N, C-alpha and C positions, 0 to 999 in steps of 0.2 A: 734180595735176590734179583738181579737182572732177570727179565723176561723179554720173551718176543714180541714185538708193538702189536701183531696180529692176535696176541692170547687174550682171554679175558682176564685180567686182574682183579682179584677179590681180596677183602678184608679176610680175618681170622675167622669171622662170623658168618662169610659168605657172600657179602654184600659187595657187588660190583663197584670198582673204582676206574673213573674215567682218568684222561690224562691229565685234564685241567678241570677245574671249576669257576663258576662266575656268578654274577649276583642271579642270573635267571635262573639257577639249578636251586635257591632257596625261596622260589616265589609262593609254594604252595606252603612253607612252613611258617610264615608270617614272625618271623624273629626281631624285626625292628619295634624298638621301643622297651624292649625287656631290659630290665634292671636291676642289679645286684639288690637282695633283702627285699624284694617284692616278687609277688604272684606270678608266674609259677616257679620262681626261684631257681630257674635255669642258670643264671649265673653267681649263684651264692646264697646261703642263706641271709647274710648281713651285709649292709651295706658297704662295709670296710674290709671285711673279711681280714686276712692276715696282717693286713697295716695298723690293725687295731690289736689282733691277738693271735698267733702262730696256732698251728694245730698241735695236739696233745702226742708227745712224742713217746710212745710205748715200747717197751721190747719185750717179747714173748719169753716167760722164764718159768722155772719151776722144773726141778728134776730130784733126783734122789730122796733125801729125807727133808723135815722141815726145816732143820738146823740150816741144811747145806744151801735150802732155797732162800733161806733167811739171808745169808751170807750174799747171794747172787743178788737181792732186792738192795742191800746197803751199797753194794759196788756200782749198780746202776743208778740208784739214786747220788752217790757222789759224783758220778760222772755226768749228771745233768738231766738224767732220765725226767719227766715231766709226770707219768703215771705207771702206776704196776700191772702188769698183765700175766695172770698166773695161769700155767698149765696142770695138768694133774694125770698120774698114771692110769693106765686101762682099768685095774681093779676099783679107783675112787669113781672113774666115769660110768661104770657099770655097776655100782653099787656093791661092792665086795670089799670086807675088809682085808687088811693088809695080811691077816692070818688065816684066812679063808684058803683052804686048799688048793683052789680055781685061781689064785692069785699067783702061785708059783711061778718065779722067773720073771713076773713082770712089776713085780714091787720097785716103785720109784723110775723104773726105765722111760716113759713117753713124758713123764712128769712126776709132781712130787704125789707122795702118798698122804693123804690126809685121811683117817679111819675116825678122829674123834676130835672131842674140841681142845684138849692138850696139844693134838698136833698142830691144829688152827693157832693156837696161844705162841706155840714155839715160832711157825711160820711167820708172824709177825710181831715178834718180840722188839720191841723198842720202836716200832716204826706207827707213828701216830695215824691211828686211820682216820680220826677226824680232818687231817691237812692232805693226803694222799688220795689220789683217785685210782680203784683198783678195777680191772677187768677180770674175769673169771671165763676160761672157756671150760662150760661144763654146762649139760644138758639134762640126761635122764636124772641125775643126782642134783640139779640146779637149787632146788628147793633147801635141800639140806646145806648144801655150800652156803649159801646165802644167810640161812640160820646160823650156822656157825660161825661165818663173820660178825653178825648183828651179836652175836654172844661175847665174842671178844673183845667187840668194840665196846660193848655193856662194861665188862670188865677193866677197861682202860677209862672208863667215864665219859666213854662217848654215847649219844644217845641215836638210835637209828635215822633220826629227823636228819641228821649231820652227816651221814654216811654218803658217798658220791662214789659210782662206778657202775660196773655194767655184767650182769649174769649172761651168758650167751643165751641158754634156755630155749633153743629152737630145735623142737624134738622133729619136726616133720623133716627137714633136712638129712636128720640122722635114717630115717626109714628110706629116704631117697639115695644118699651117697655115704654116710659115714659108720652108719652100723654100730653106734653105742647106746642102745636103746635097750629098756628092759619091760616096760608095760606095753600093752597094747596103744594104739593112737588115741582112742577116745577117752581114757582115763588120764592120759599123759597130758593131753591139752586141758583136760580139769585142771592139773595141777598147774599150768602154764597160766589159765584166767583165774587160780588162786593166787599166783603169785603176783601176777600184775594188779589185781584189785588192792591185795594185803601192802603193795608199795605204793599205790596211790594215797592210799590213806596215812600209812605208819612209815614208811621209808621216800619219803616224796622227791629226795635228789637222785633217787637210785633209778638206772634204767633196769627194768627187770627182764629185758629180753632184748637179743641183738639176733633179729633175722637175717640169717647167714645166707649168702651165696656164695661165700668164699669156697666151701667145700664140696657145692656143687661144679664149680668152675674147676676145682681142682682135679675132680674126678671125671672131667672131659668135657664139659658143655661148653659152648661158647659166651660171646658177652652178652649177646641178647637173649639166649637161654637162662643164662644168669640172672639178669633183670626180672624176665617173666616169671621164671620159677620162685624167685625171691617174694615178688611182689603178689602172685597168687597165694603163697603161704603166708605172708602178712595178712590178706584178706579173710583167710580162715581165722587167723587168732584175734583179727578184731570183730569179726562176725561173732566169736565165743564170747568175748568181753560184751558186747551189746546186748548179744542175746541172755546174759545173767543181770541185765539191767543198770550196766555201768552207762552213762553218757560219753560219748568219743572225745568231747574234749576234757574229761576228767582224765583220762589215762594215756590220751594218745600224745601228747607232748613228752611222754617218758617213754617211747618207743625208739629203739635205735636198730641201726642195719650195720652189716659187716660183708664188703666188697673184696674181692680178689683184684690184683693188677696186674696183668702180664704183659707181653711183649709188643704187643701191637700198638703202638704208642698212641698214634692219633685217635684210633678207634676206642681205646682205654679211658680218653681224657673226654671223647665225646659222650661215652656209656655213664660216666657219673653226672655230667651234664643233663643228658635224657633223664637219667634217674629221677633227679629232683623234680623236674617236670611232669612225669609221669605219676610219681606219689603224690605231689600236690594235688592235681588233677582227680586222683583216687579219691583223697580225702574229702575234697570239696565236693564232687559230683556225687560220688557212691555213698560218702559216709556224713554227707551235709556238715562237715566241719565248721565251727565260726572260727575258733580260735587260730591265728595264724602260725602259730607255734605246731598246733597238730597236723598242719601240713609241710612243718619242716620236716624233711629228709638229713637226719643226723647219722651219718655213716664213720667207720672207722675201715680202714684198707690195711691190707697185708699183701706185701709183694710176693709174687706167685713161688710158691716151694716146690710146685710141678717144673717150674722153668729152670732150677738149679740144676747143674750136673755135677756128678761125680769125679767127671774127667775135668782136669785144668780147673779147679775150684776158683782160682783167682778171678777167672772170665765171670764168677756170680757174682763179684764187686760191680762190674760193669752192668750186668743184668740188673741188679736190684738197684742201682742209683738211677737206670730210666726208668724203670717201673715206679719208684720212689717220686721222681719229677714228675710222672704222668698223674701219680694221685694228688700232688700238690696243684697241678694246673687244672686238675677236675675240681681241687675246691674241698677236701677230704676236712673230717674234723680231728682227725686221730690217725696215727699213723706206726705201723710196726713195718721193718726192715729186716728181711731175714740174713741170714749169717752167710757166708762163703761156704761153710763146711757144712750145711743142713742136709745136704745128699748123703752123706757119710754118717754122721752123728749128730748129738745134740751139741751144740756150738762151744767151743772154747770163750773163756773171758776176752782173749786177744780178738776173736772174728765177732763177738757180741759189741765189743765198744768200735769195731769198725763198722758195724751196721748202725750204729747211733750215731757216730761221727758223721755217716751219710746224709742222716736226717739235718743236721746241725749246720755241714756246710750247704744244703740245699737252702735252707731257712736263711743263712746268714753272709752268703758270699755270693748267690748267683743274680741276685737281685728279682727274682721271679715274684717278691712278695709285694713289690711296692706298688702294683696296681693290681686292681681285682678283676679277675676272670680275662686274663692276657690274651688268650685266644678265641675270646669271642669275635666276631666279623671273620673270622678265616672262612672263606667259601667253603673249604673242603672239611673243615670242623664242624662248622652249623651245618652242613649237608648229612653229614654221619649222625649228627645229635637229632634232626628230625627223621632220619631213617630208622635208626636204632628204635625211636619210640613208636613209628608205625609197626615193625615185626613185632615189638612188644605187646602193642595192642593186639593184634592176631592171635598170639599166644595166650592170652588173657581170656580171649572172647572163647576158644577152644577149649580151655581149662573151666571156662563158667558153664559150658555146655555139658561137660561130662558130670556138674554137680559140684565142683571146686576143688581146692587142692586135695583134700582129706580123700576124696572119691578118685583122683589122678593118682595117687600114692597108691592106693587099694587096686588099681588098675595095672598099677606099673608102668604108666604113661611117662613120668618123669624119668625113672630108670631106663625106659627104654631109648629115649632121646638123646640122654648121657652116654650110654652104651654106642649108640651108631657114630656119635660124633667122636668119640674117643678113639674110636677104632677107624675113623677116617683121618686124623691127625697122625696116629700111628703109622700106618699103611703110607702117608705121604713121608714120613720121616725115612721109614724103611727103603723106600723108592726114590730116596732123594730129590723128591719134589718140595721138602721142607729142609732147609738148612740148619742145624744146630752146632755152631761153633766148636771144635773140639770133640764132637760126639760122631757125626758123620761127615764133617769136613774139616781140615787143617788141624787132623788129631796129631799128637806129638808123643811118640813111643818112649819119650824120656820122661814123661811125666811122671812126677812125685806125689804120692798122698800124704798131706800134710798131718801135723801133728793132731790128733783129734782127744777130745775129751772122754775120758775113761769112767764109767761109773763104778764104784766101789762095788766089789761082790760081794760084800760082808754086809752093807747096807739093809739089806733084805731081812736078815737075821736081826739086825739091832731094831730095825724097826717093829718087827714081830713081839721081839724081848719087850718093848717098851710099851706096847700096845695090851698085852697080855698082862702085864704090871698094873696097867691102868684099870682092865678088867676086873682084876682080883681084888684091888683096894674100893672101890665105890661101894655104893650103898645099891645093891640089885633091886631092892622092893621100890626103890625110887624110880630105878629105871624100869621095871616091869609094868607099873602103874600108868608112867608117861606113854608107854609103847602100846599098853591097853586102851587107854583114851585115844591115840591116834589112830590104832585099827577101828574102833566104835566109829570115830568121824570119818574115817574112808569108807565105810560102808553105808553112810547118810552122803549128806549134800552138803555138810558144813567146810568151812574155808579151812585147809588143813596146816595152813603157814602158823598160826598162833601154837598148833601143837606140834608142830615140828621144833620150833624154837626152843618148847618145853622139855621136849625130850633132848635135845643136845646140851641144853644146859643141865638136864638132869645123868649127864655123861653118857647116854645111849648113843650106840655109834652109827657111823654111815650104813655099814651094813646090817644092823639091826632094825633100822628104820627103812632101810629098802625091803628087806625081808618083810617087813610087819606089811606095809604097801602092796607087794607081790603077791601075799597070802589073798587080799583082797580083789587086787586088780588082774591078778593072772601075769603070764610072761609072753611076750610077742613072740610070735613065729613067722617069719617073712615066706610071703607066697611065691616073691621072684627074688633074684640075685643076680650077681653080674658074674 
C-alpha cells in the first residue's frame, strides 16, 4: 500500500522502516563472517542446505474416518508428498471417544477421529511406517497418539527405534491461544517431560515436541511476539527436562519448532534467520549445550491460515505462494502450504494438489535453491534480522522477570499481548489502513464460491458403531488392569509412557486413558479468556 513520504512506515511487528538501507545500518549487528552450518546458524543449519536436500513437503491431512484419511494419505504420497501430516478431530484432541455424548456433531469434522488402536491401524493401513515420516498435530493427548503409532508400527514389524516424525505436544500454547487442553499446566508439563525422556531412550529418531509459535501468530500476535513467546515456552520445557536430571545434549537434538509464515515478506524471511541465531545462543549460553545439534533450530512452517480469505479464493493461491517462498528463503526444514479453499472448508483433493504443486514449483523451477541463504547481505533483511533479535531479547527478559513462561501464562500476560495486537490488526482492516485484496478493496460482486469438500453426515454414526463393536469384543479384564496400573503410576512420579503404550495395546481407548489421567490430575479451568 502506497504511503505518504512523511508518514512513519512500519513492518507488521511495528519496526520502523527507512526509505533505504546501507552498510552503516548494520554496524551494531556484526553479521560479517557468518557462514551456513556454523554457529550461530543465522544463514542455515547446514553448509549446503537445499543444494543437498530439499525441505520435507508436508500437507496437513486428516478428516472424517480413518478409512478416508488413509485414502487421502495414499493420494498425497502418489503425487510426490514426502511426509505425512495428520490432523485430528476435536474429540480426539480433547481426550474424548467418538461415542462420548460431548463429541456429538464434532466427530471427523476438523480432522480424523481416532479413538482406539483399531482406528490407528486403519489410518495407516498399507503405509510402511518404517519408511515415512509422520507429523501429528496433537497436544493434550499426544502421549496416547504416539503410543498408538508405536503400537501400529510394531504390528507392522517396525521397531520404535525406526520411527521418524513429530508430535506437536506443546501444551503451553494451548493455554495461551488454542484451548484444546485437558489437565492443569503442571501435570501436562509432566507428561511432556515423560515423552521427551521416553523418546530420547526408546524412539530416538522421533521429535517428541514441536514447540509452536504458529497458533499464537494465527490468534493475533506479530512476528516478534511469535518468536519471543515460542522461545519462552521452549525454555520452560527444557528446564523441566533438566530439572528431572536429563543432560541437555541427550534430548535437545530432538526438539523441533513450528512457525507461521504470513504476508510481510521480508520480515518473515528475517524472522526465520533471527530465530536460528536466537535459539543457538539460548542453548549455548543459557543451557551450556556442547553438541552443535543441540543448538540447531529445526522448524516446520505452515503458511498462514489467517491470511486466507473466503472472498475470491483463487487469490489465496498467490498468498500461499509468496508465504511459501518466504519460508524457503528463510531456510525451513519442512513446509505445509495451505489450500485455496481452507477459509471455507476442509480442502478438496484438487486444492490440496495445487498447494503441493506450489512447493514443487518453488523447489524445481525458481532457482532459489541453487545457493544458500540468497538474501544474506541485503541491507534491509540483515537489519530486520538484527532488530527482531533485539526485540525478542527484550520480551524474554520481561518473561524471565515474571518467573518464566508458566507464570506468564497463569498471569494472562501472553493472552493480553495477543489480544491487543489482534485488536490493532482488525482495527486497521476496518479503517482501510490495511488493505486485504478482495475484502476491503477490489471486491468482486460476482465472486462465486468454489465447490467445497463435504463431510459425509453419516460418518459419525459409522464411527460410533465401529467403536462400540470394538469395545464389546475386547478383553475387559485386560483393559481394566492396564488402566488401573496407569492410574497408580500417575499418582506417583513414574514415567507414564510405557504404561500408556501398554494400555493402547490392551485396547483401552483414548477417552478411557484421558479419563484415568483426569481423575488423578484434574481438569484445567482457565482464569483468562479472549
